[in-house]
N, C-alpha and C positions, 0 to 999 in steps of 0.2 A: 488576481483575476487574469487568466491567461489570454483572454481576448483583448485586454487592455495593455498588457505588458509583453515585453520580450525578455529572454533569458540568455545566458551565455551559450547554453546547449539545449538541445531538444531531443526527446525520445520519439523516434519515428513510429509509424503504425506497425512496423515489423519488429519493434522492440530494440532496434539498433540505435546507437547514439549518433546524432548529426549536429552540425554547428548551427547556431542561430546568430546571436550577435558575435560570437566567436567564429571566425572563418576556419581556423585550424588551431591545433594545440599539440604540444610535445611534452613528453615526460623525461625526467632524468633517468639514468639507468636504474636507480633504486626506487623510482616512482614517488620520491619524496619532494620533488620540485616540479612545478608545471608552468609552462609558458602558454598563454592564450593570445592569439593574434586576432584583433578585432576587424570586422568588416569596415570598408570605407563607404562613406556617403549615407550611413544610416542616421535618420533624424528622430528625435523625440517629437512629441506632439506640438511642442512649443517652437520647433524649428532648430533647436540646438543639436549639433552633431554629437553622436555617441562616442565618447573617448574613454581612455584608460581610467582617468580619475573618477568617472561616473561609476565604473565597475568597483573600484576600490571603496568609494563611499557607500555604495549600495551593500556590499558584503560586510563592511565594517559596522554598518547599522545593527547587524545581528550579533556582533562580537563584543560589544561594550560590556563593562562590568554591570551596568544597570539594565542591560537589555533583558527584556522579558519575551523575546522572540522564541517561537517554537523551533526555529532553525538554529538556535545558538549552539546546541550540543553538536549538530552536524558539522559546524565550522570550527569546533574547538581544537581541531588538529592543526589549524593554520598558525604558523609561527611568524610569518612575515608576508606582507602583501604590498607590492610596489609596482610603479609604472616604469617602463623602459620606452620612453617616447609616448606619443598620444594614442598609439594603436597596439600597444603591447603591454600585457599584464603578467607579472611573475608572482607565483604563489608558492611559498615554501611550507612544508608540512613537518610535523614532528615524527613522522614515520611514513613508510611507503603505502600508497593507496592507489591501486590501478583503477578504481571506480570513482575517483574524485570528480572527474568531469560529469559522471552520471548524477552526482549529488547536486550539481549546479543547475540541473534541469528541474529541480524540485520547485513547485509552485510558490514556495516560501521566499525564493531568492530572485525577485524581479530586479532588473537594472533600471534605475531612475536617475534623473539629473543630479549631478553634484551641486551642493550649495555650501561652498566654503568648508568642505570636509565632511559634510553630512548630507542627508536627503530629507525631503519633506514627504514622509510615507503616507501622510493624510492627503497629499496633494493630488491633483487630477492630471498629472503629466507622466506618461509612460512612453514606450517605443513600440507598442503593439499595433495590431491591425485596426483597432477601434479606439476612438477618443471618448472619454467619459463626458456625457452631456448632463446627466443628473444621477444622483445616488441617494437612496434612503435605506440605511442598513436594516436588513431583515424584511424589507418590503419590495423594493424594485431598483433596478439600474437600467438606465437608457444610454446606449452607445451609438455613435455614428462613425462611419468609415474614415480612417486616416488617409487623406488624399495622397500623401507622399510615402505610403507604406512601401518598403523595399522589396517585399515578396510579390512578384508579378503574378504568381499562380495561386494566390491565397486571398481570403477575405472577399467574398462575393456579395455580401449583403450591404445595402446602403446604410441600414440602421438595424439595431437589435434592441429588444427589450427583454430583460430577464426579471421574472417576478417570483416571489416566494408564495407557494401554496402549500402550507405545511400538511394539511389533511390529504391523505392519499386518495380518498374518494372524491374530494373536490378537484384534485388534479386530474383524475381520470375523466370526470365529467367535463372539465374544461377542454381536454384534448378531443373528446368525442364531439363536443359542440363546435369545435373549430376556434375556440377562444385563444388557444395556444397551439403552437406547432409541434412541440416536443415536450415530453415530461420524463424526469428521471425517477429512479427508485419506485418502479411499479410494484403493486401488490400482486404477487404471482397468483394469488387465489382468484383474482378478477381478470386475468389475462384472456380468458375465453370471451369475455365481453368485448375486449379490444380487438381480438382476432376476428370477431364477427363483423367488424367494421372494415369494409374493403378499402377505405382511404387511409388506414393506419397500418404501419408496419412495426413489428416487434424486433428489438435489437437484443440479442442474447449473446453476450461477449464473455469469453473465458478471461478471467483476470487473476489478480493476486490476493484478493480478499479471502479470508478464511476464518472459521470459527474454531475455538479452542476450549478444551477442558484441561487447564494446566494443573499439574500436581507439584507441590513443593518437594523437590528432591532432597531437601535438608530436614524433612519432617517425616517421622515414622507414621504409617508403614510405607510411605511412598519413597523413602530413602533406599528401599530394597528394589533393585531393578526387576527382580522376579515378580514382585507385586505389580509394578508398572506394566510389565509385559502381559501379565494375566488380564489386567484391565483393558489393555489395548486390543486384546483378542476377544473381548467380551461384547463388542459393539458391532451390530450389523450396519455398516456404513451405507450400503445401497438403500436400506430402509430409512436411514436417517436423512439421506438426500431427498427422498420422496416425501417424507413427513415434514421436514423443516423447510426445505427449499422448493417443494412441489416439482422436483426434478430439474430445477434450474441451477445446476451445479454439478460437482463431481466428488467422489469419495476422496477424503484426505488420507495421507499415508504417514502421519505422525512426524512430519517435518514441514517447514513453512514455505518451501519453494514450490511454485506452481508451474503448470505447463506453459504459462505466459512468460516465464523467466528464461533467460538464455541458456543457463546451465542446469536445467531441470533434469533430475535423475530418472529418465523415462524407463530405464531397464530395471529399476528397483522393484521387486515383486510387491504387488498391492496387498496390503494386510486386510484380512476379512474376519468375519465371525467364525470362531473356531473353538468350540467347547472343549475339545481334547487338549488344546494348548493352554486353555485357561486352567484346566485341572493339572497339567504338567507343571506350569510355572508356580502355581500355589504350592504344589508338593515340593518344588525346588526351594521355595521360601520357608518350608517346614510347617506349612499351614494345612489343616484339613478343612477349614472354613475361614471366611473373612468378611467382616462388615465394615464398610467405609461410608463416610458422609460426603456428598457432593452438594456444595452450596451454590445456588444459581439464582438468577433473576433475569427477566427479559430486558433489563437494563444492559446486560452484557451483549445480547443479540436477540433479535426477534426469533422466537422458537427455542430459546435456551432451555426453558422449563420443560416444554414438550419433548425436546431432545434428551434431556436428563431422565425423564420418566421412561422414555423408550430404552435408554441405556440400562436403567434398572431392570426393566422387564427382560431385556436380552441377557443380563447377567444371571437372573434367576433361571432363565431358560437353559443355561449351560449345565445345570445340575451339579455344579462344582462346589456348592456351598458358598458362593460369592453373593453378597448382598450389598446393594448400593442404596443408601438412604438419601432421598432427595430432600434437601433443605432449601425451602424457598425464602430467600432473603428480600427485604424491601428494596425497591428500586432506588429510593432516596438514600444516598450514602453508600450504595453498593461498591463504588470504586474506591472509597476511602476505608470502608469497614470490612469488606469481604475479600475483594480481589487483592492478591498478594499478602493477605493476612491469614486466611484459613487454609487448611491443608490442600483442599481440592475445590476448585471453583470454575467459573466460566469466563471467557473473554472473547474479544473480537479483534482481528487485525485487518487493516486495509491492505497489508502487504507492501512491498517496496519493489521498484523496478530492477534493482540489482541484488544479487545474493548476499554480498558482504553487508550491504545496508540493512537488510532484514535480519541477518544472523547476528550482526553486531548490536543491534538495538534490543533484541529479545533473548539472546542466548549467550552473549559474551559475559565472562566473569565480571561481576560488579556493575553491569549495565543497570541503569535506573529502572528499566522495564523488563528485567530478567525475571519474568513471572514464575518460572519453574525453579529459580534459585540454582540454576545449572552451573556446575563447576567441574569441568572435565579437562585435565591438563592436556591430553592429546588433542582434543577438540580445539582448545584455546591456541595451542601452538600452530596447528594447521590453519586455523582461521587467520592468524597473523601472517603466516607465510603466503596464503592465497591472496591476501589483501594487496601485497606488493608485487605479485607475479604479473608480468606484462604479457607473457605467452598464453594466448587463449586456450590452446590445447592442454597445457599444463594446469591452467586454472580450472578448466572443466573437470579434470580428474580430481582435483582437490575439492571442489564443491560437491561433486558426487559422493566423495568419501565423507564429507561433513554431513550431508543429508543422510547417508547410511548410518553414521554414528547416532544421530538423533532418532532415526527410525528404530534402531535396535536398543538404545540406552536412554534416550531423552525422557523428559518428564511431561511432555505434552501429548495428550490425546487430541489429534486434529481430525475430527470426523468428516469435514468437507471443505471444499472450496466453493464459494458462492459466486455465481456469475454476475456480471453487471447486466441488469435488465432494465431497459428503458424503451419508450415507444415514441414514434414520430409520424407526422403526416408523410405519406409516401411521395409527395412532391419534393421533400427534402432528400437530396442525393449526397452520396459520399463514396470515398474509396474504401479500402480496408479500414475497419475501426480498431483503434489501438486498445490494448487491454491493460496498460500500465496504471491507469486511473480511470475513474468513471467518465462518461460522456466523451469518448474518444480521447482519452488522456487529458481531459479538461480543455481540449482544443477544437471542439465542435464548431465554435463560432468562426474559426479561421479556416477549417478544412471542408466544411459542408457548403452546399449551394442549393438553390431552388431550381427545379426543372421547369 
């Protein structure tokens, strides 16, 4: 919970990395060792000063053999973690990683007080803008401002209540009635109703979340890149954005890096619906016609089935002899029985704030979530090289090339990037809203204020 905790680093509203509990940091020449210098005078909610051992115990909580933390894999590269005095932490890695400080801004890695080499992750002590007053999982959390919070220009509310309203219609009605001040995950189909209310503002933020139809590149016919390219050109992406997202998003370009990322390949030509190219690539594959199954469920993402039906209609419209048979799989068990099991399916990614983070999770050889079973030696070598490169200009060129390789050869049809869409009382004010995660990078409680 980002209103309750602080982290070593923070992703600012412009996507740049800034220090939070870490005042500064330096990397070794190979980017395989990092030194973090902690701020002085920062207190936890219990009055304890934040020190190096707190950082070590907090990160080690995720690294233990018995750890079930979702962040364990992200910290698996750490080989040594040690203090150099009370305000200096040294972290050694098994290889260079220029984005390592970005990972420490992940909401999974809050810094909490050391308790003899461990932390009480269920405890109510953090270093964030607000102290936890009460918490009922899945129901509500009540927070009150931390009087000794070190950021003088943040955290303007005296208290905050966060409540769960799972039903989107009920959330919408609660906002309209004034029972709540802000709601996330709006139903874009009902936004006209919210827009008609002069006291409510719609937030439509370009982010990193995207929808995917991943093909297993180790399975015929998707093992043939000509087939993959034929399918990529058989989708009308603008139509997909309108049908599935009601216009609240942008066409995808068959790589997972969005305009919200630092090294987005803005000059890479946008792929579109092109019947002539569908015919060309099928011919290159030695095929006069092709029938493939696309296994989908709305468990993958809202509109997955409708999008697949549109995809099938587009394919038929090409006149190239390409037929997509939409197979609707049950939502129950979809992620265990369909995704990464069948040759072509649907999935969803929230995206990640750094390019290496996203590419390493979903496209690196052997990655647990490499849903396209992508194995491309040149891609792999470049990914490793880019990870340890500290020169941003060189890194940009590398990541543009990585995006280009996926665009031209990868196994993912990425039809769209979905914007973060939420609504709030217009009395709630803010500066630029971040797009690295939902709700202003999950930092709305700290960054927003009431007019």
